[in-house]
SEKOL-975136 format. One record per residue (C-alpha): z, y, x; residue number from 1. Coordinates in steps of 0.001 Angstrom, whole numbers, plus 500000, padded with zeros to 6 digits. Layout:
N
{w:Z, v:Y, u:X, n:NUM};
...
END
This chain:
593
{w:544343, v:525828, u:455458, n:1};
{w:543779, v:522315, u:456955, n:2};
{w:544983, v:521732, u:460495, n:3};
{w:541572, v:520545, u:461859, n:4};
{w:538461, v:522406, u:460819, n:5};
{w:534959, v:521215, u:461744, n:6};
{w:532112, v:523722, u:461790, n:7};
{w:528489, v:522603, u:461985, n:8};
{w:526235, v:523637, u:464862, n:9};
{w:524119, v:526728, u:464131, n:10};
{w:521015, v:524558, u:463762, n:11};
{w:522630, v:522613, u:460946, n:12};
{w:524355, v:525451, u:459024, n:13};
{w:524203, v:529254, u:458895, n:14};
{w:526242, v:530954, u:461581, n:15};
{w:529216, v:532840, u:460081, n:16};
{w:529001, v:536567, u:460577, n:17};
{w:531223, v:537974, u:463264, n:18};
{w:533983, v:540203, u:461902, n:19};
{w:533400, v:543913, u:462208, n:20};
{w:536506, v:544237, u:464329, n:21};
{w:535660, v:543341, u:467914, n:22};
{w:532001, v:542627, u:467090, n:23};
{w:530736, v:544977, u:469794, n:24};
{w:532952, v:543330, u:472386, n:25};
{w:531772, v:539881, u:471260, n:26};
{w:528134, v:540810, u:471546, n:27};
{w:528642, v:542438, u:474941, n:28};
{w:530358, v:539300, u:476273, n:29};
{w:527654, v:537023, u:474848, n:30};
{w:524895, v:539160, u:476345, n:31};
{w:526529, v:539336, u:479791, n:32};
{w:527307, v:535645, u:480027, n:33};
{w:523908, v:534595, u:478649, n:34};
{w:522273, v:536762, u:481306, n:35};
{w:524434, v:535162, u:484004, n:36};
{w:523665, v:531652, u:482752, n:37};
{w:519906, v:532157, u:482683, n:38};
{w:519730, v:534048, u:485998, n:39};
{w:521734, v:531642, u:488139, n:40};
{w:520691, v:528232, u:489510, n:41};
{w:524273, v:527339, u:490446, n:42};
{w:525627, v:526297, u:487093, n:43};
{w:528965, v:525037, u:488465, n:44};
{w:529923, v:528410, u:489899, n:45};
{w:528764, v:530207, u:486778, n:46};
{w:530460, v:527599, u:484584, n:47};
{w:533825, v:528175, u:486288, n:48};
{w:533410, v:531938, u:486002, n:49};
{w:532346, v:531641, u:482362, n:50};
{w:535308, v:529405, u:481536, n:51};
{w:537674, v:531934, u:483072, n:52};
{w:536115, v:534873, u:481222, n:53};
{w:535987, v:533226, u:477803, n:54};
{w:539515, v:531837, u:478219, n:55};
{w:540885, v:535293, u:478989, n:56};
{w:538759, v:536940, u:476317, n:57};
{w:540005, v:534643, u:473576, n:58};
{w:543507, v:534645, u:475030, n:59};
{w:543811, v:530933, u:475728, n:60};
{w:545641, v:528927, u:478362, n:61};
{w:542902, v:526666, u:479788, n:62};
{w:539305, v:525544, u:479434, n:63};
{w:537164, v:522600, u:480582, n:64};
{w:533467, v:521759, u:480812, n:65};
{w:532616, v:518075, u:480269, n:66};
{w:529146, v:516625, u:480986, n:67};
{w:527771, v:513267, u:479959, n:68};
{w:527225, v:510847, u:482831, n:69};
{w:523927, v:508997, u:483307, n:70};
{w:524975, v:505997, u:481229, n:71};
{w:525922, v:508222, u:478283, n:72};
{w:529217, v:506381, u:477852, n:73};
{w:531464, v:508733, u:479766, n:74};
{w:532200, v:512454, u:479935, n:75};
{w:533121, v:513889, u:483337, n:76};
{w:534866, v:517238, u:483840, n:77};
{w:532562, v:519307, u:486088, n:78};
{w:534493, v:522607, u:485889, n:79};
{w:537822, v:523836, u:484548, n:80};
{w:540143, v:526832, u:484383, n:81};
{w:543900, v:526808, u:483906, n:82};
{w:547150, v:525638, u:485427, n:83};
{w:545938, v:522057, u:485994, n:84};
{w:542759, v:521108, u:487856, n:85};
{w:541135, v:518162, u:486108, n:86};
{w:537721, v:518425, u:487804, n:87};
{w:536251, v:514942, u:488082, n:88};
{w:538360, v:513521, u:485263, n:89};
{w:536439, v:511033, u:483100, n:90};
{w:537006, v:510349, u:479434, n:91};
{w:535205, v:508295, u:476813, n:92};
{w:532203, v:509945, u:475181, n:93};
{w:532884, v:508167, u:471893, n:94};
{w:536553, v:508938, u:471284, n:95};
{w:538777, v:512001, u:471228, n:96};
{w:538045, v:515484, u:469974, n:97};
{w:535570, v:516206, u:472763, n:98};
{w:533804, v:512875, u:472194, n:99};
{w:533616, v:513675, u:468463, n:100};
{w:531864, v:516966, u:469175, n:101};
{w:529345, v:515213, u:471435, n:102};
{w:528642, v:512437, u:468914, n:103};
{w:528334, v:514723, u:465864, n:104};
{w:526692, v:517623, u:467754, n:105};
{w:529138, v:519900, u:465874, n:106};
{w:531876, v:522181, u:467064, n:107};
{w:535443, v:521872, u:465802, n:108};
{w:538645, v:523892, u:465735, n:109};
{w:541937, v:521997, u:465894, n:110};
{w:544866, v:524316, u:465268, n:111};
{w:547446, v:521541, u:465716, n:112};
{w:546386, v:518492, u:467723, n:113};
{w:549279, v:516462, u:466354, n:114};
{w:547557, v:516568, u:462972, n:115};
{w:544163, v:515356, u:464301, n:116};
{w:543766, v:511593, u:464421, n:117};
{w:541038, v:511814, u:467081, n:118};
{w:543197, v:513586, u:469604, n:119};
{w:544413, v:511352, u:472404, n:120};
{w:547337, v:512352, u:474600, n:121};
{w:546313, v:510244, u:477604, n:122};
{w:545080, v:513232, u:479600, n:123};
{w:548293, v:515144, u:478958, n:124};
{w:550240, v:512096, u:480060, n:125};
{w:548332, v:511990, u:483372, n:126};
{w:548481, v:515709, u:484119, n:127};
{w:551791, v:516782, u:482571, n:128};
{w:549957, v:519472, u:480619, n:129};
{w:550746, v:519964, u:476922, n:130};
{w:547865, v:520515, u:474536, n:131};
{w:548735, v:522169, u:471255, n:132};
{w:545416, v:523451, u:469873, n:133};
{w:541712, v:523136, u:470718, n:134};
{w:538309, v:524712, u:470327, n:135};
{w:535396, v:522404, u:471183, n:136};
{w:531671, v:523240, u:471213, n:137};
{w:528901, v:520779, u:472128, n:138};
{w:526275, v:521641, u:474736, n:139};
{w:523284, v:521095, u:472488, n:140};
{w:519697, v:521504, u:473657, n:141};
{w:517051, v:520384, u:471234, n:142};
{w:517915, v:516914, u:469980, n:143};
{w:520043, v:516163, u:473025, n:144};
{w:523631, v:516905, u:473889, n:145};
{w:524658, v:517406, u:477516, n:146};
{w:528412, v:517487, u:476968, n:147};
{w:530963, v:519930, u:475552, n:148};
{w:533201, v:522939, u:476329, n:149};
{w:536811, v:522936, u:475182, n:150};
{w:539227, v:525871, u:475036, n:151};
{w:542925, v:524912, u:474984, n:152};
{w:546084, v:526579, u:473569, n:153};
{w:545649, v:530144, u:472333, n:154};
{w:548584, v:532113, u:473692, n:155};
{w:548342, v:535560, u:472086, n:156};
{w:548699, v:536701, u:468512, n:157};
{w:549933, v:534014, u:466148, n:158};
{w:548803, v:531266, u:468540, n:159};
{w:546092, v:530063, u:466200, n:160};
{w:542364, v:529994, u:466920, n:161};
{w:540086, v:531813, u:464486, n:162};
{w:536687, v:530858, u:463078, n:163};
{w:534963, v:533649, u:465000, n:164};
{w:536441, v:532197, u:468220, n:165};
{w:534517, v:528972, u:467542, n:166};
{w:531323, v:530883, u:466694, n:167};
{w:531616, v:532777, u:469990, n:168};
{w:532210, v:529532, u:471931, n:169};
{w:529245, v:527793, u:470248, n:170};
{w:526973, v:530712, u:471101, n:171};
{w:528027, v:530629, u:474737, n:172};
{w:527747, v:526825, u:474765, n:173};
{w:524077, v:527056, u:473766, n:174};
{w:523389, v:529433, u:476656, n:175};
{w:525370, v:527216, u:479034, n:176};
{w:523420, v:524132, u:477886, n:177};
{w:520142, v:525916, u:478583, n:178};
{w:521336, v:526957, u:482051, n:179};
{w:522559, v:523442, u:482884, n:180};
{w:519301, v:521879, u:481706, n:181};
{w:517246, v:524376, u:483712, n:182};
{w:519362, v:523674, u:486764, n:183};
{w:518847, v:519926, u:486402, n:184};
{w:515105, v:520339, u:485950, n:185};
{w:514973, v:522543, u:489025, n:186};
{w:516972, v:519989, u:490997, n:187};
{w:514590, v:517237, u:489884, n:188};
{w:511596, v:519252, u:491022, n:189};
{w:513243, v:520030, u:494357, n:190};
{w:514225, v:516381, u:494823, n:191};
{w:510754, v:515171, u:493887, n:192};
{w:509209, v:517607, u:496345, n:193};
{w:511643, v:516509, u:499033, n:194};
{w:510846, v:512849, u:498388, n:195};
{w:507121, v:513592, u:498328, n:196};
{w:507404, v:515312, u:501694, n:197};
{w:509419, v:512414, u:503112, n:198};
{w:506874, v:509886, u:501813, n:199};
{w:504012, v:511882, u:503311, n:200};
{w:505840, v:511940, u:506620, n:201};
{w:506549, v:508204, u:506428, n:202};
{w:502917, v:507497, u:505508, n:203};
{w:501748, v:509563, u:508467, n:204};
{w:504084, v:507656, u:510792, n:205};
{w:502789, v:504367, u:509396, n:206};
{w:499171, v:505391, u:509877, n:207};
{w:499952, v:506296, u:513477, n:208};
{w:501489, v:502840, u:514009, n:209};
{w:498374, v:501044, u:512793, n:210};
{w:495761, v:500321, u:515480, n:211};
{w:492660, v:502463, u:515686, n:212};
{w:489392, v:500962, u:514375, n:213};
{w:487685, v:498742, u:516939, n:214};
{w:484030, v:498571, u:517883, n:215};
{w:481930, v:496011, u:516030, n:216};
{w:481764, v:493869, u:519163, n:217};
{w:485556, v:493505, u:519256, n:218};
{w:486702, v:490104, u:517917, n:219};
{w:489637, v:491294, u:515763, n:220};
{w:489517, v:493798, u:512903, n:221};
{w:492067, v:494762, u:510265, n:222};
{w:492416, v:496949, u:507188, n:223};
{w:495504, v:498233, u:505336, n:224};
{w:495418, v:499751, u:501830, n:225};
{w:498811, v:500911, u:500468, n:226};
{w:499492, v:500478, u:496767, n:227};
{w:501434, v:503749, u:496995, n:228};
{w:501545, v:506404, u:499678, n:229};
{w:503830, v:504260, u:501835, n:230};
{w:503071, v:500621, u:502594, n:231};
{w:505359, v:497692, u:503328, n:232};
{w:502417, v:495833, u:504879, n:233};
{w:501256, v:496271, u:508439, n:234};
{w:499088, v:494746, u:511132, n:235};
{w:498706, v:495279, u:514848, n:236};
{w:496243, v:494404, u:517608, n:237};
{w:497099, v:494647, u:521290, n:238};
{w:494918, v:493626, u:524242, n:239};
{w:496588, v:492259, u:527385, n:240};
{w:495317, v:493003, u:530918, n:241};
{w:493900, v:489458, u:531208, n:242};
{w:491727, v:489959, u:528099, n:243};
{w:493809, v:487943, u:525638, n:244};
{w:494672, v:489710, u:522401, n:245};
{w:497926, v:489738, u:520447, n:246};
{w:497680, v:490295, u:516681, n:247};
{w:499936, v:490175, u:513648, n:248};
{w:500048, v:490737, u:509899, n:249};
{w:503402, v:491401, u:508246, n:250};
{w:504791, v:492060, u:504772, n:251};
{w:508207, v:493653, u:504251, n:252};
{w:510187, v:492749, u:501134, n:253};
{w:510808, v:495631, u:498762, n:254};
{w:509073, v:498979, u:498352, n:255};
{w:509466, v:502613, u:499240, n:256};
{w:511161, v:504273, u:502177, n:257};
{w:513439, v:501382, u:503175, n:258};
{w:510480, v:499017, u:503384, n:259};
{w:508529, v:501596, u:505377, n:260};
{w:511347, v:502004, u:507888, n:261};
{w:511720, v:498238, u:508344, n:262};
{w:507947, v:497973, u:508730, n:263};
{w:507981, v:500606, u:511490, n:264};
{w:510839, v:498861, u:513267, n:265};
{w:509233, v:495400, u:513092, n:266};
{w:505884, v:496717, u:514263, n:267};
{w:507526, v:498453, u:517228, n:268};
{w:509462, v:495297, u:518128, n:269};
{w:506271, v:493243, u:518076, n:270};
{w:504427, v:495605, u:520402, n:271};
{w:507384, v:495883, u:522786, n:272};
{w:508364, v:492196, u:522975, n:273};
{w:504786, v:490868, u:523060, n:274};
{w:504345, v:492207, u:526584, n:275};
{w:506671, v:489548, u:527975, n:276};
{w:506333, v:486723, u:525419, n:277};
{w:504561, v:483506, u:526381, n:278};
{w:503470, v:482451, u:522906, n:279};
{w:503810, v:483626, u:519258, n:280};
{w:506659, v:481240, u:518416, n:281};
{w:508801, v:482734, u:521158, n:282};
{w:507825, v:486262, u:520152, n:283};
{w:508659, v:485887, u:516455, n:284};
{w:511964, v:484220, u:517316, n:285};
{w:512916, v:487228, u:519450, n:286};
{w:511916, v:489643, u:516664, n:287};
{w:514020, v:487663, u:514190, n:288};
{w:517080, v:487964, u:516435, n:289};
{w:516634, v:491723, u:516788, n:290};
{w:516164, v:492273, u:513049, n:291};
{w:519222, v:490193, u:512155, n:292};
{w:521450, v:492357, u:514372, n:293};
{w:520785, v:495546, u:512396, n:294};
{w:519250, v:494546, u:509057, n:295};
{w:522018, v:495026, u:506473, n:296};
{w:520067, v:495698, u:503282, n:297};
{w:519161, v:492091, u:502518, n:298};
{w:515509, v:492749, u:503341, n:299};
{w:513225, v:490443, u:505292, n:300};
{w:509733, v:490303, u:506782, n:301};
{w:507072, v:487624, u:506467, n:302};
{w:504723, v:487600, u:509432, n:303};
{w:501837, v:485793, u:511065, n:304};
{w:501642, v:486369, u:514814, n:305};
{w:498912, v:485099, u:517075, n:306};
{w:497449, v:485222, u:520576, n:307};
{w:493657, v:484945, u:520865, n:308};
{w:491565, v:484256, u:523961, n:309};
{w:488020, v:485603, u:523386, n:310};
{w:486738, v:483801, u:526477, n:311};
{w:487423, v:480355, u:524997, n:312};
{w:487563, v:481022, u:521254, n:313};
{w:491029, v:479449, u:521044, n:314};
{w:494163, v:480956, u:519584, n:315};
{w:497805, v:480078, u:519089, n:316};
{w:499451, v:481000, u:515804, n:317};
{w:502902, v:481161, u:514224, n:318};
{w:503545, v:481671, u:510522, n:319};
{w:507004, v:482932, u:509503, n:320};
{w:507096, v:482550, u:505729, n:321};
{w:503764, v:484336, u:505202, n:322};
{w:500694, v:483605, u:503078, n:323};
{w:498769, v:480744, u:504755, n:324};
{w:495936, v:482159, u:506902, n:325};
{w:492497, v:480641, u:506380, n:326};
{w:490371, v:479180, u:509166, n:327};
{w:486747, v:479489, u:508031, n:328};
{w:484349, v:477085, u:509760, n:329};
{w:480896, v:478658, u:509679, n:330};
{w:479172, v:475344, u:510345, n:331};
{w:480561, v:473622, u:507265, n:332};
{w:481724, v:476674, u:505247, n:333};
{w:485055, v:474934, u:504811, n:334};
{w:488453, v:476599, u:504776, n:335};
{w:491560, v:475193, u:506415, n:336};
{w:494866, v:476880, u:505438, n:337};
{w:497569, v:477300, u:508102, n:338};
{w:500903, v:476890, u:506254, n:339};
{w:504145, v:478589, u:507219, n:340};
{w:505915, v:477068, u:510212, n:341};
{w:509275, v:478639, u:509448, n:342};
{w:511251, v:481075, u:507252, n:343};
{w:510751, v:484871, u:507161, n:344};
{w:512183, v:487155, u:509822, n:345};
{w:515484, v:488978, u:509386, n:346};
{w:517294, v:486458, u:507170, n:347};
{w:519546, v:484721, u:509707, n:348};
{w:519665, v:484533, u:513516, n:349};
{w:518527, v:481203, u:514914, n:350};
{w:517183, v:480121, u:511534, n:351};
{w:514051, v:478641, u:513151, n:352};
{w:516130, v:476273, u:515282, n:353};
{w:516821, v:476008, u:518991, n:354};
{w:513122, v:475679, u:519866, n:355};
{w:512147, v:478780, u:517874, n:356};
{w:509166, v:478990, u:515569, n:357};
{w:506502, v:476296, u:515802, n:358};
{w:503058, v:477128, u:517195, n:359};
{w:499681, v:475979, u:515885, n:360};
{w:496648, v:475877, u:518190, n:361};
{w:493202, v:476487, u:516722, n:362};
{w:489726, v:476316, u:518226, n:363};
{w:487677, v:478779, u:516189, n:364};
{w:484465, v:477141, u:517462, n:365};
{w:482353, v:480043, u:516320, n:366};
{w:484352, v:480462, u:513105, n:367};
{w:486826, v:482994, u:511804, n:368};
{w:490519, v:483233, u:510973, n:369};
{w:491537, v:485404, u:507997, n:370};
{w:495137, v:486607, u:507718, n:371};
{w:496158, v:488571, u:504617, n:372};
{w:499085, v:489591, u:502437, n:373};
{w:499585, v:488610, u:498796, n:374};
{w:498178, v:491996, u:497857, n:375};
{w:494761, v:490335, u:498192, n:376};
{w:495320, v:487144, u:496195, n:377};
{w:497373, v:488941, u:493507, n:378};
{w:494929, v:491823, u:493134, n:379};
{w:493135, v:492444, u:489848, n:380};
{w:489405, v:491823, u:489853, n:381};
{w:486776, v:493767, u:487919, n:382};
{w:486984, v:491059, u:485260, n:383};
{w:490660, v:491810, u:484714, n:384};
{w:492069, v:488562, u:486103, n:385};
{w:493955, v:487825, u:489300, n:386};
{w:491777, v:487077, u:492335, n:387};
{w:493767, v:484087, u:493593, n:388};
{w:493089, v:482047, u:496705, n:389};
{w:489823, v:480635, u:495330, n:390};
{w:488566, v:484129, u:494640, n:391};
{w:489519, v:485212, u:498159, n:392};
{w:487567, v:482300, u:499615, n:393};
{w:484540, v:483174, u:497505, n:394};
{w:484593, v:486785, u:498716, n:395};
{w:484814, v:485629, u:502328, n:396};
{w:481780, v:483364, u:501839, n:397};
{w:479802, v:486056, u:500028, n:398};
{w:480250, v:488597, u:502818, n:399};
{w:480156, v:486257, u:505819, n:400};
{w:476905, v:487688, u:507171, n:401};
{w:478194, v:491276, u:507326, n:402};
{w:479691, v:492778, u:510449, n:403};
{w:483509, v:492351, u:510593, n:404};
{w:484397, v:495984, u:509819, n:405};
{w:482004, v:496185, u:506868, n:406};
{w:483091, v:492733, u:505677, n:407};
{w:486752, v:493743, u:505378, n:408};
{w:485814, v:496877, u:503434, n:409};
{w:483581, v:494848, u:501122, n:410};
{w:486274, v:492254, u:500425, n:411};
{w:489004, v:494824, u:499795, n:412};
{w:486603, v:496957, u:497749, n:413};
{w:485996, v:494032, u:495416, n:414};
{w:489626, v:494182, u:494243, n:415};
{w:490339, v:497927, u:494594, n:416};
{w:489183, v:499122, u:491182, n:417};
{w:487900, v:502735, u:491079, n:418};
{w:490553, v:505131, u:489845, n:419};
{w:493263, v:502447, u:489784, n:420};
{w:496071, v:501564, u:492157, n:421};
{w:496611, v:498136, u:493615, n:422};
{w:499456, v:496010, u:492285, n:423};
{w:500715, v:495543, u:495811, n:424};
{w:499899, v:496677, u:499328, n:425};
{w:496819, v:494926, u:500711, n:426};
{w:496363, v:494037, u:504361, n:427};
{w:493516, v:491892, u:505658, n:428};
{w:492764, v:490898, u:509257, n:429};
{w:489968, v:488738, u:510687, n:430};
{w:489820, v:487070, u:514099, n:431};
{w:486249, v:486076, u:514907, n:432};
{w:484857, v:483987, u:517721, n:433};
{w:482132, v:486400, u:518832, n:434};
{w:480844, v:483867, u:521393, n:435};
{w:479350, v:481638, u:518690, n:436};
{w:476976, v:478969, u:519936, n:437};
{w:478290, v:479888, u:523364, n:438};
{w:476465, v:477195, u:525287, n:439};
{w:473141, v:477681, u:523481, n:440};
{w:473045, v:481464, u:523628, n:441};
{w:474081, v:482051, u:527223, n:442};
{w:471097, v:482778, u:529517, n:443};
{w:470596, v:480594, u:532576, n:444};
{w:471913, v:481807, u:535920, n:445};
{w:469870, v:484633, u:537402, n:446};
{w:468829, v:482910, u:540620, n:447};
{w:465364, v:484430, u:540835, n:448};
{w:463689, v:487746, u:540150, n:449};
{w:463399, v:488931, u:536548, n:450};
{w:459638, v:488378, u:536642, n:451};
{w:460066, v:484598, u:536778, n:452};
{w:458285, v:482899, u:533904, n:453};
{w:459835, v:480198, u:531778, n:454};
{w:462227, v:479538, u:528933, n:455};
{w:465144, v:481948, u:528721, n:456};
{w:467220, v:480309, u:525977, n:457};
{w:467011, v:478138, u:522867, n:458};
{w:469081, v:478431, u:519702, n:459};
{w:469233, v:476078, u:516710, n:460};
{w:471103, v:477140, u:513578, n:461};
{w:471133, v:476204, u:509870, n:462};
{w:468579, v:478159, u:507824, n:463};
{w:471098, v:480306, u:505969, n:464};
{w:471452, v:484098, u:505693, n:465};
{w:474900, v:484080, u:507291, n:466};
{w:473401, v:482630, u:510487, n:467};
{w:470969, v:485504, u:510988, n:468};
{w:473543, v:487433, u:512962, n:469};
{w:473593, v:484605, u:515510, n:470};
{w:469829, v:484857, u:515910, n:471};
{w:470057, v:488634, u:516263, n:472};
{w:472671, v:488172, u:518969, n:473};
{w:470343, v:485716, u:520750, n:474};
{w:467505, v:488284, u:520685, n:475};
{w:469805, v:490819, u:522317, n:476};
{w:470856, v:488286, u:524974, n:477};
{w:467264, v:487408, u:525832, n:478};
{w:466207, v:491061, u:525945, n:479};
{w:469186, v:491927, u:528102, n:480};
{w:468253, v:489107, u:530471, n:481};
{w:464817, v:490690, u:530872, n:482};
{w:466391, v:494136, u:531254, n:483};
{w:464479, v:495473, u:528248, n:484};
{w:465207, v:498880, u:526763, n:485};
{w:467326, v:499389, u:523637, n:486};
{w:464329, v:500606, u:521607, n:487};
{w:462263, v:497561, u:522620, n:488};
{w:465167, v:495254, u:521760, n:489};
{w:465655, v:496911, u:518387, n:490};
{w:462001, v:496435, u:517421, n:491};
{w:461960, v:492760, u:518434, n:492};
{w:465244, v:492128, u:516643, n:493};
{w:463821, v:493530, u:513390, n:494};
{w:460700, v:491405, u:513704, n:495};
{w:462565, v:488173, u:514433, n:496};
{w:465080, v:488879, u:511662, n:497};
{w:462320, v:489447, u:509120, n:498};
{w:460451, v:486312, u:510201, n:499};
{w:463627, v:484202, u:509889, n:500};
{w:464319, v:485621, u:506422, n:501};
{w:460815, v:484530, u:505399, n:502};
{w:461552, v:481015, u:506655, n:503};
{w:464801, v:480889, u:504660, n:504};
{w:463287, v:482312, u:501463, n:505};
{w:459809, v:480840, u:501451, n:506};
{w:459683, v:477781, u:503719, n:507};
{w:463087, v:476435, u:502620, n:508};
{w:463220, v:478155, u:499222, n:509};
{w:466791, v:479425, u:499794, n:510};
{w:468069, v:475885, u:499346, n:511};
{w:471504, v:475356, u:500930, n:512};
{w:471498, v:472877, u:503806, n:513};
{w:467696, v:472530, u:503519, n:514};
{w:467153, v:472472, u:507267, n:515};
{w:467434, v:474323, u:510554, n:516};
{w:465662, v:477076, u:512445, n:517};
{w:464946, v:476643, u:516158, n:518};
{w:464324, v:479790, u:518169, n:519};
{w:462861, v:479685, u:521689, n:520};
{w:462700, v:482746, u:523952, n:521};
{w:460107, v:482403, u:526712, n:522};
{w:459028, v:484796, u:529470, n:523};
{w:455282, v:484747, u:530199, n:524};
{w:454178, v:487368, u:532713, n:525};
{w:454632, v:490797, u:531205, n:526};
{w:455377, v:489465, u:527705, n:527};
{w:458231, v:487908, u:525775, n:528};
{w:457328, v:485077, u:523411, n:529};
{w:459584, v:484076, u:520549, n:530};
{w:458833, v:480707, u:518946, n:531};
{w:460315, v:480252, u:515467, n:532};
{w:460242, v:476623, u:514310, n:533};
{w:461335, v:475061, u:511046, n:534};
{w:461275, v:471585, u:509533, n:535};
{w:459935, v:472502, u:506095, n:536};
{w:456590, v:471583, u:504537, n:537};
{w:453662, v:473133, u:506477, n:538};
{w:452495, v:476467, u:505094, n:539};
{w:448918, v:477696, u:504731, n:540};
{w:448577, v:480567, u:507254, n:541};
{w:445697, v:482033, u:505258, n:542};
{w:448087, v:482771, u:502404, n:543};
{w:450556, v:484661, u:504601, n:544};
{w:449148, v:488184, u:504511, n:545};
{w:450542, v:491677, u:504499, n:546};
{w:449592, v:493667, u:501414, n:547};
{w:447951, v:497071, u:501214, n:548};
{w:450639, v:499717, u:501645, n:549};
{w:449067, v:501724, u:498808, n:550};
{w:450038, v:499027, u:496312, n:551};
{w:453170, v:499911, u:494388, n:552};
{w:454936, v:496565, u:494048, n:553};
{w:457756, v:494737, u:495814, n:554};
{w:457234, v:492158, u:498557, n:555};
{w:454697, v:491705, u:501309, n:556};
{w:455990, v:494405, u:503631, n:557};
{w:457809, v:491994, u:505970, n:558};
{w:454566, v:490684, u:507467, n:559};
{w:453366, v:494242, u:507953, n:560};
{w:456630, v:495118, u:509751, n:561};
{w:456369, v:492106, u:512071, n:562};
{w:452800, v:492868, u:513067, n:563};
{w:453534, v:496565, u:513539, n:564};
{w:456206, v:495974, u:516213, n:565};
{w:454740, v:492904, u:517940, n:566};
{w:451524, v:492630, u:519945, n:567};
{w:450781, v:489270, u:518337, n:568};
{w:452275, v:487401, u:515385, n:569};
{w:450641, v:484166, u:514259, n:570};
{w:451153, v:480597, u:513181, n:571};
{w:450208, v:478050, u:515873, n:572};
{w:450004, v:474253, u:515720, n:573};
{w:453546, v:472903, u:515927, n:574};
{w:454666, v:470021, u:518137, n:575};
{w:455323, v:466625, u:516502, n:576};
{w:458305, v:466601, u:514125, n:577};
{w:458159, v:470367, u:513509, n:578};
{w:457060, v:471741, u:510136, n:579};
{w:455868, v:475207, u:511177, n:580};
{w:455719, v:477216, u:514378, n:581};
{w:455424, v:481004, u:514162, n:582};
{w:454898, v:482740, u:517505, n:583};
{w:455738, v:486383, u:518195, n:584};
{w:454498, v:488038, u:521379, n:585};
{w:455726, v:491425, u:522544, n:586};
{w:454818, v:493147, u:525792, n:587};
{w:457838, v:494003, u:527931, n:588};
{w:458515, v:497632, u:528874, n:589};
{w:456257, v:498892, u:531666, n:590};
{w:458981, v:499016, u:534302, n:591};
{w:459202, v:495211, u:534101, n:592};
{w:455484, v:494534, u:534379, n:593};
END
């Protein structure tokens, strides 16, 4: 008989029949240990117990359970039984008798290790243990192998292992492999559930750190859309007692929980330190110092921090390694990028120099400042390409006439494809000078009673759809000056808005930069007059008619709306230099008469 005998796994060759002698005991042991393997979720405890039972049953000296490590190159002893504890010992998965069983997926019986060329004595040399003979069975499950079980040195009888010993070990190895695999799957599910719970908790904390939505009249609005459940982006808005407003947009390097924790820390530092900072450069320098003291993971934060004064429309801004914000001038529709003034936060203390981060001063002058993360410019559009900075500018122009909260949702919705996740977290913030045309739209001082006749205010704006909101704001100012009711104001606003749209579409033909609209608000007794003047070609008033409401066709309802809410609506002879003058007259609420 050869000294080393290799027997194929049961899937590759028929399993030899167990001898009649001891067959009942074999089957009882297999049944008991299989039941223990499949019932327990603690495979290490069961593995140690199984090794002890099989070792004693066969009459051997020791046993070991080796499992493949993640890289598949090494086998690590996870359990053992015998005079020497080798738990944790690592051996090559491609050499030795155990490695051979793992590579070939076949069990083997080595009656004399000195006659087997694959046997290596390095383990014996380390432990002082002497190996004479071996049984090895792979832990096969499907097409995979998890490791192997080895039984060492039979001590009873003639000292030689028998073929039925290997069959018994291979049978138990299959049950052990199933138990180990089930345990690992269970651990993965538990770990995934634990991570999911932690991410949900982190996401909830992040949502709580973000500012609550502001009213439409508030000058700063922001939106944050995580690419996953937890975002590395953030923004904050904080109003000071004197009316000035701090704001920021930040982007933490990396993803997942570490990025979320650094985001929470940076956001908290901003809110805490902003209360005593004089300007954004000083504030971001202080945040950088704090982050550098404790940040040990090589992570950093890009951030734009600013301080806005709504009363003047001016802001100061600092950019620490972030995407350049865009100043959008409504008068010219031009964008001016604000490049980074310094490196990101958290890289090195004092990296911005002794004077800290530089500060840029901006006069919004009725315009807007957009601050965003690269999740916007790198987002995928409906056409499949990357949005880019030009695409971002186009979206801002396209939605300029919408209210700030709706505008941010429209812009982000243009790159958030239905049913798909973003490539990266997306954060977008807009600072808007809500006091546009401040000098023109402010009513004169109230020195006399509200019944005083005369001009209330005059507004001149380009004839473009994105300027209609300025005219609507002027209507509200004039109505408020006359102490009109909300319902009365709403009706007049609709009428003026519709009339101005007609000027843009019909008088100017929707041509960009075709001309201006001048709006005069005049108090005459118990009525408010609104004079709408343009510089287009004169129109024929006889052709401006409302259509019969019974006609089913588009168009023509605007004139009907205007006349339904106003007491008078008519073209009148314009003064010299004016193309058309359309006058609306609406009686003020009775309490003002």
